[in-house]
N, C-alpha and C positions, 0 to 999 in steps of 0.2 A: 168135366166128368171123367171117370176112369173107364177106359175101354181097352179090352184085350190085354189086360195086365199092365198097361202103361198109362200114365197120367197125361192128359192134354194140357200143355203149358201155354197159357196165354202170356203175352208180353206186356208189361206195364211200362209206361214212359214217364219221365220226370216232367211234372207240370210247373213246379216252383221249387226254389231253393232258399233256405233260410240259414242265417248265421245265429248259432246259439253260443253265448259266452261261457262255454264249458269245454274243456278238453276231454276227448275220448268219451263221447256220449254213449252210455250203455243202456239207457232205458228211457222211454217216454210214455205218457198216458194223457188222457183227458180227465179233468177233475171238475167238480162243481162246488161252489160255495153255498152257504145257507140261503142266499137269495137267488139260487139257480144260475148264477153267472158261471160261464164255462171258462176253463183255463187249459192251456197246453203246458204240461209239466215235464221237465227233463232232468235227468241225473247223469253224472259221470262217475267212472270208477277211479279217477285220479285224485279227487278231493271230495271231502264230505260236504257237498253243497247241492242245493236244488235251485233250478231256474224255472221261472214261469212267466207267462203273459196272458192277459185276458183276451178271449176270443170275441170277435165282432163280425157282423155280416158284411162290413165294408172291405173292398179290395184295396183301398187307398190308405188305410190306417197305418200309422207308423208303429212298428212293433216296439213295445217298451218292456224289455226283459227286467225281471226282478231276481236278485240273487240273495240266497240266505245260507249261511253256514249252519250245518246241522249239529256240529260238535258243541256249539254254544248253548244248545237247548238242554234244560234240566232233564235228567233221566236218560240221556242218550249215551250209549256205549260205543258209538262209532268213532274210530280213530280219525284224526284230522287229515292225515295223509294216507293214500292207498287204502281206502275203506273197502274196496272190492264190492261196491254197490252195483248189482247187475240188472236190477229191474225195479220199476215203480208202478204202483196202481193206487187208485183213490176210491174211497167209499162215498156214500151219499151225504155224509156229514162234513165233507171237505177235508177229511183226514187222509194222510198219505202213508202207504205202506212201502218200505224199502227192503229189498231182498239182498242179503249178503251171500256171496259164494263161500268165503272163508272168514270166520267160522260160519257154518251153515245156519243162518238165523234170519229173522226179520225184525224190524222196528216199525211201530205205528206212531207216526208223527202228527201232532195237531198244530198246524202252522198258525192258527188264530190264538190258541192258548199258549203258544211258544213252549211246548213241552213234548217229550217222548212219552206217549201214553202207555205203551206196552212193548216189551221185548220178548221174543219167542225163539227158543232153540228148536231146530228141526232135526229129528233123528230118524234114521232108517234102521230098524232093529233086524236081527237075524244075521245069517252068514252067507246069503246068496250073493250073486255077482254084483247086483246093484247096491246091496248093503255094504259090501266090502269097498266098492268104489266110493260110496258116499262117506265112509269113515276114513278113507285114505287121505292124509293131509295134502297129497299131490293129486288127488282125484278131481274129476269134474263134477260140480254140483249144480245148484240152481242158477238159471239164466233168465227165467221168465216166470210171472205169477199172475193168477186170476183169483179174485176174492169170491168165495162161495158162501151160501147161507149157512147159518149155524156155526159161524166162526171157523169154518174149514177153509183150506187154501190149496189151490192147484198150482203145482210148480213144475216147470220144464227142467229136467236134468239134461245138460248140454250134450254130452257124448260119453263114450267108453263105459257103458252103453248109454245111448239117448233113451229117455223115457219120460212119461208124465206121471207125477206122484201126487196123490191127495194126502194132505196132512191135516190132522185134527187132534183134539185132546185125547189122551190115552183112554181106551175102552169105548170110544164113540164109534158109531157105525159109518161106513163109507156112504157118501151121497151120490157119487158119480156126477156127471154133468150132461144134461140133455139140452137141446136148443131152447134158449130162454131161461135156463135154470141157474145162471150165475147170480150173484148178488144183484138185486133189482136197483134200478136208478132211484136215487133218493133215500136208500136204506143205509143205515150205519152198520158197519161190521161189528157184530156183538161180542166184543172181547173185553174182559175186565182189565183194569189197570194193574201194572206190575209185571213180574217175570213169569213166563210160562214155558212149558216143554210140550211140543207137539210131536207125534209119531206118524209114520207112514201108515195110512189106512188102506190104501189101494195103489196099485202100480199098473200102468198101461204101457206095453211095449209096442213100437211101431210094427205094422205088418210089412211085408216085403216091398210093396209099392211105395208106402210112405217112407221107409228107410232109404230106398233108392232115390226118391224125389227130394228128401231133406236129409242131407248127410249129417247135420247136427241140428239141435234145437236152441235157438237164440232168444226167442221171446214169445209170449202168449198174449192174446187180446181177444175180447169179445166184440164182435162187430155190431153195428146198429141192427142187423138182422137177427141178433141173438145167437149166432153161431160162434164156435171157437176157431180162432185163426192162429197159425203157427208161422213164425219167421225163422228161416234158416240162413245163417251167415255163409257157410261154406257153399251151399247150393244157390245162394242169391235168389231165394224163392219164398213166396208166401203161400201157405196151404190152408184150405178150409178142411176141418176135421169133422168126422161123424160123431154122434153121441158117444160118451164114455159111460159104459154100464157100471152101476154100483158094484164095488168089490174088486174092480180091476179087470184086466184082460188085454184086448188089442186096441190100439189106436189106428183108425182107418182113414185114409185120404178120400175126400170127396172131389176136390178140384184144386188146381195149383196154378200159380201165376209166376212167371219168370221176371225178375227185376231187370231193368235196363242197366246200362253202364253207370256205375256209381263211383264217386271219388272217395271211397272209404268203405269200411266193413259195416254191413247192416246189422245192428244189434238191438234196436228198439222199434216197437210197432205200436201204432195207435190208429184210430179211424176218426175222420170228421163225421159230423152228424149226417152227411149225405152219403157216407159209405166209401169215401176215398181213403186209401191207405196213406199213412204218414210214417216215414221210416227215419229213425235216428242213426247217424253214422259215427263210427269210431274213426276220427281223423287226427292227424298229427297236430293241427292247429284248430283253434276255436272259431272256425268259419266253414260255411258250406256243409254243415253237419246235420241238417234235417231237410228231407225232401218230401214234397207232396206229389202223389202219383196218380195217373189217369190210366184207364177209366175207373169209375167207382166199381168196386167189386162186392160191396155189402150194403147197398141201399135198401130202404124200406118202401113199400107201397101199401095201399089200403089192405087191411087184414094181416099186416105183418109179414107179407110175402116179399121175396126178393125182387127188386126191379130188374127187368131184362137189361143186360149191359148195352145192347145195341140201341136201346130206346133212350134218346136224350132230348131234352127240350132245347129250343134254339139258343137260349143264353148259355146252357151248358156246353153245347157244341162250339160256341164262339168264345168259350173261356170266361163267361160271365160268372157272377157270384150269386149265391143265395144265402139267406140267413143260416148260420150254423156252419158254413164252410170255413176253412182255415184262412184267416185274413192275412196272407203273406204276399209281399210284393214280388213280382217276377224279377229274377236276376239272371243275367246271361251266364252261360257256361264257359 
């Protein structure tokens, strides 16, 4: 909680480490197929590839990563090298959205149909500071994304200045984001095939406490508790944010957690079904680049309320597994 103008930072510890066969992991997310099978999906900004493996409740399962080149998909405009993919998220139809920083755009990929469904240019109109920074070829743009209902998209602008931006079709109305208001599990993101242009419908700037706690915005994710979470690379912090009112305004910090020592830059954020944070790392080599963190910070309990962090079952306290947790093997640091 935020007290006396300062955020109380809890400290998260590394529970497990995973090797992803990608260099410079820049985004991760959980996705579901049509039969409700869950996958951990990772992307890097060095090459236009995605990596994924199927989740299981077993701690002993051998991780079987699958790799696919995106540039070979019909309709994709992503370059083979240095595509600058900074974030990934998935809808309930198993489709994957990839966020590019330069040019500022997204592609919606259907891995089952083996095609790029839609490409969307992201524009911030006007001449204010954020619009100028967004249009500057050397400026900082999107680093994280969350799918919203009505084919809207929430994007984290990394820095100079950091902000949250809601994009949607021109002349549509801002939706904002309240707890539980992101695209629902099992729902497809309602976008037509082809090329589109989205514009900024609302902008939220961090308040002083959030700006001090998170020096930059590196990724966004919705937790199992329905809340919006923000990852900061420079501050090595995960933050839970308050609701974002429709039309823009201020992004407010509710609670923050400091990451432990990590061998790489934290650039991707996801959550297990039990509410543990999973962080993707930008490392020099394709190893030790995804970590599972303890304790759980966004678990559910009956009624959709957050589980108190100090309350753990015996198997959780002893490092046991439950269905839906990340099935990764412990590796020594």
